C-alpha positions as CSV (number, residue, x, y, z in Angstrom):
1,M,101.1,165.4,149.0
2,R,99.0,167.7,151.2
3,I,97.1,166.0,154.0
4,L,94.3,167.6,156.0
5,V,93.7,166.0,159.4
6,T,90.5,166.7,161.2
7,N,88.2,165.0,163.7
8,D,84.8,165.4,165.5
9,D,86.1,165.7,169.1
10,G,87.7,169.1,168.7
11,I,91.0,170.7,168.3
12,D,92.2,169.7,171.8
13,S,91.8,165.9,171.3
14,V,94.9,163.9,172.0
15,G,93.8,161.4,169.2
16,L,93.8,164.2,166.7
17,H,97.4,165.3,167.6
18,V,98.8,161.8,167.6
19,L,97.2,161.1,164.2
20,A,98.5,164.3,162.7
21,R,102.1,163.5,163.8
22,A,101.8,160.0,162.4
23,M,100.9,161.5,159.0
24,R,104.0,163.7,158.8
25,P,106.3,161.1,157.0
26,H,103.7,160.9,154.2
27,G,103.1,164.5,153.2
28,D,102.6,168.1,154.3
29,V,100.2,168.0,157.2
30,V,97.6,170.7,158.1
31,I,95.1,170.4,160.9
32,G,91.7,171.9,160.4
33,A,89.4,170.7,163.1
34,P,86.3,171.9,165.0
35,D,86.9,174.3,167.9
36,T,84.8,172.1,170.2
37,E,83.0,168.7,170.4
38,Y,80.9,167.7,167.4
39,S,80.5,164.0,167.9
40,G,77.4,162.6,166.2
41,A,77.4,165.4,163.6
42,S,77.6,163.0,160.7
43,A,78.2,165.0,157.4
44,A,76.3,168.1,158.7
45,F,77.5,171.6,157.9
46,G,75.3,173.2,160.5
47,A,73.3,176.4,160.1
48,L,75.9,178.7,158.6
49,H,74.0,181.9,159.3
50,L,74.0,181.0,163.0
51,L,77.5,179.6,163.3
52,R,79.2,182.6,161.6
53,P,82.3,180.4,161.1
54,E,85.7,181.6,162.1
55,M,89.2,180.1,162.1
56,H,92.0,180.5,164.5
57,R,95.6,179.4,164.5
58,T,96.2,176.9,167.3
59,P,99.5,175.5,168.5
60,V,99.8,171.7,168.2
61,D,103.1,170.0,169.2
62,G,104.9,168.7,166.2
63,I,102.6,170.3,163.6
64,D,103.6,173.4,161.7
65,E,100.0,174.5,160.8
66,A,96.9,173.9,162.8
67,W,93.5,175.7,162.8
68,S,90.4,175.5,164.9
69,I,87.3,176.2,163.0
70,T,83.8,177.2,164.2
71,G,81.7,174.3,162.9
72,P,81.4,170.5,162.5
73,P,84.1,168.4,160.8
74,A,82.3,168.2,157.4
75,L,82.3,172.0,157.3
76,C,86.1,172.0,158.1
77,V,86.6,169.7,155.1
78,M,84.4,171.9,152.9
79,F,86.3,175.1,153.8
80,A,89.6,173.4,153.3
81,R,88.5,172.1,149.8
82,M,87.5,175.7,148.9
83,G,90.9,177.1,149.7
84,A,90.5,178.5,153.3
85,L,93.7,176.6,154.4
86,G,95.8,177.2,151.3
87,G,96.2,175.0,148.2
88,P,94.3,171.9,147.4
89,F,94.5,168.8,149.6
90,D,95.3,165.3,148.2
91,L,94.0,163.4,151.2
92,V,91.8,163.9,154.3
93,V,92.3,161.8,157.4
94,S,89.8,162.0,160.2
95,G,90.3,160.8,163.8
96,I,91.4,159.2,166.0
97,N,87.9,158.8,167.4
98,P,87.7,157.2,170.8
99,G,85.1,154.5,170.3
100,A,84.6,152.3,167.2
101,N,82.4,153.7,164.4
102,V,80.9,150.4,163.3
103,G,77.4,149.2,162.5
104,R,74.8,151.9,162.0
105,A,77.0,154.3,164.0
106,V,78.7,154.9,160.6
107,Y,75.7,157.0,159.5
108,H,75.9,159.3,162.5
109,S,79.6,159.6,163.1
110,G,81.2,163.0,162.5
111,T,84.5,161.2,162.1
112,V,83.1,159.3,159.2
113,G,81.1,162.3,158.0
114,A,84.4,164.2,157.4
115,A,85.8,161.4,155.2
116,V,82.5,161.1,153.3
117,T,82.5,164.8,152.7
118,A,86.1,164.7,151.4
119,R,85.1,161.8,148.9
120,N,82.1,163.8,147.8
121,G,84.4,166.7,147.0
122,G,86.7,164.6,144.9
123,V,89.4,163.8,147.6
124,T,90.0,160.4,149.2
125,G,88.9,160.4,152.9
126,I,90.0,158.0,155.6
127,A,88.2,157.8,159.0
128,V,90.1,156.3,161.9
129,S,88.4,155.1,165.1
130,Q,89.6,153.0,168.0
131,A,87.5,150.7,170.1
132,V,87.3,151.5,173.8
133,D,87.5,148.9,176.5
134,A,84.8,146.2,176.5
135,G,82.6,147.7,179.2
136,S,82.4,151.1,177.6
137,V,79.5,152.6,175.7
138,M,78.8,155.8,173.7
139,G,77.7,158.7,175.8
140,Q,79.9,158.1,178.8
141,A,82.2,160.7,180.3
142,W,85.2,161.7,178.2
143,D,87.8,160.8,180.8
144,D,86.3,157.3,181.1
145,M,86.2,157.0,177.3
146,I,89.9,157.6,176.7
147,K,91.2,155.8,179.8
148,G,93.9,153.3,178.7
149,L,93.4,154.0,175.0
150,K,96.4,153.0,172.9
151,W,96.4,156.0,170.5
152,E,99.7,155.1,169.0
153,S,98.4,151.8,167.8
154,A,95.6,153.3,165.8
155,A,97.9,156.0,164.5
156,A,100.4,153.3,163.3
157,V,97.6,151.4,161.5
158,A,96.4,154.6,159.9
159,A,99.9,155.5,158.8
160,A,100.3,152.0,157.2
161,A,97.1,152.6,155.2
162,V,98.1,156.1,154.1
163,E,101.5,155.0,153.1
164,H,100.0,152.4,150.7
165,I,97.5,154.9,149.3
166,V,100.2,157.5,148.7
167,A,102.3,154.9,146.9
168,N,99.4,153.4,145.0
169,P,96.9,156.1,144.3
170,L,93.2,155.1,143.8
171,D,91.7,155.3,140.4
172,Q,88.9,157.5,141.9
173,P,88.3,159.2,145.2
174,G,87.3,156.7,147.9
175,C,86.1,156.7,151.5
176,L,87.8,154.2,153.9
177,N,86.5,153.5,157.4
178,I,89.2,152.0,159.6
179,N,88.4,150.6,163.1
180,V,91.2,149.5,165.3
181,P,91.0,147.3,168.5
182,N,92.4,148.8,171.6
183,L,95.5,146.6,171.5
184,D,99.2,146.9,170.9
185,V,99.9,146.4,167.2
186,A,101.8,143.2,168.0
187,D,98.7,141.8,169.7
188,M,96.3,142.5,166.8
189,K,95.3,139.4,164.8
190,G,95.5,141.1,161.5
191,W,93.3,143.0,159.0
192,R,89.8,142.2,157.7
193,Q,87.9,143.9,154.9
194,T,84.4,143.9,156.4
195,E,80.8,144.5,155.9
196,I,78.9,147.0,158.0
197,G,77.1,145.3,160.9
198,A,73.5,145.9,161.6
199,T,74.1,147.7,164.9
200,P,77.1,148.9,166.9
201,T,78.4,146.7,169.7
202,R,76.0,148.1,172.2
203,T,73.0,150.3,171.5
204,M,70.5,152.6,173.2
205,T,67.3,150.6,173.7
206,T,64.9,152.8,175.6
207,V,64.7,156.3,177.1
208,D,63.3,157.4,180.4
209,V,61.4,160.7,180.5
210,E,62.0,162.3,183.9
211,P,60.5,165.6,185.1
212,K,62.9,168.5,185.5
213,E,62.4,169.9,189.0
214,G,61.3,173.6,189.0
215,H,60.5,173.6,185.3
216,E,56.9,172.6,184.6
217,G,56.5,170.9,181.2
218,S,60.3,170.2,180.9
219,Y,61.9,166.7,181.1
220,Y,65.2,165.0,181.1
221,L,65.8,162.2,178.6
222,R,67.9,159.4,180.1
223,F,69.2,156.7,177.8
224,N,69.2,153.0,178.7
225,W,71.6,150.6,177.1
226,G,71.0,147.1,175.9
227,P,73.4,144.1,176.2
228,R,76.5,143.8,174.1
229,Q,75.8,142.3,170.6
230,E,77.9,139.6,169.1
231,Y,78.5,139.6,165.3
232,P,80.6,137.4,163.0
233,P,84.1,138.5,162.1
234,H,83.2,139.4,158.5
235,T,81.3,142.4,159.9
236,D,83.1,145.5,161.2
237,V,81.5,145.0,164.7
238,G,82.7,141.4,164.9
239,A,86.1,141.9,163.5
240,V,87.1,144.6,166.0
241,A,85.7,142.6,168.9
242,A,87.8,139.7,167.8
243,G,91.0,141.7,167.7
244,Y,91.2,142.5,164.0
245,V,91.6,145.8,162.3
246,S,88.4,146.4,160.3
247,T,88.6,148.2,157.0
248,T,85.4,149.1,155.1
249,W,85.1,151.0,151.9
250,L,82.0,153.2,151.9
251,G,80.2,153.8,148.6
252,E,78.1,156.7,147.5
253,V,74.5,156.9,148.4
254,A,72.7,155.2,145.6
255,P,69.0,154.7,144.6
256,T,67.4,151.3,145.3
257,S,64.0,149.7,145.0
258,F,62.1,147.2,147.2
259,A,58.6,145.7,147.5
260,G,56.0,148.4,147.6
261,S,58.2,151.2,146.2
262,T,56.5,151.2,142.7
263,E,53.1,151.6,144.4
264,V,54.3,154.7,146.2
265,E,55.5,156.2,142.9
266,A,52.2,155.4,141.2
267,A,50.3,157.1,144.1
268,I,52.5,160.3,143.6
269,E,51.9,160.1,139.9
270,N,48.1,159.9,140.3
271,F,48.2,162.8,142.8
272,V,50.2,165.0,140.3
273,Q,47.9,164.2,137.5
274,E,44.7,164.9,139.5
275,A,46.1,168.2,140.9
């Protein structure tokens, strides 16, 4: 069992190192992570002709092989799948992200994007994120974000999930999004398989446009945050807020239809015929 561990916070993240060491009992662990911060990168590869990707050996305590790669986490996964880090990988584990990736944050998270990219390439991917303290929001300073974070708790939860998947392989590649409350394992209320909530716990609501002094025609964009949202415990947002580990299996993007969709298709058909 070869396990690739990656993240979207960069090769120096404590969460990445703790997660990688927690994976060692379950297989041969290789780190392949971005060389810098790529939060919010989703499953983007980036502009490869501008990135000119490189990889560099990087020492990580307790891990025999670790690489920093110039590019976002999904690109790290793609390079690993194509053989840049040796033989094929059986599992990709992404994290530990400081801050829960719940609600619509799932669409934008680089942590989740790495797991989705793994699944799309035929390898099961697991994204691991940990809630920050109740007053915290996305976009705050890194030191504030990780203050008091119980990395070992999230790593232990991830290890339990991986142990089961290794012992009981899935019948097809899957993508599992795990979100862990910032508690000691003994204080967690349990596990819940959840739906994706409509929004994260706290969202950006408005933006202030402020002139940039000395730069005519240039402006700073300052986010404003709304109040904390409450969700029922069958959602990922509500489960983590209530002290449960949230597990959500993410499916592939699939076509759908809704009221008005057929009229749009008819309009396109008419346009093509009249062209």
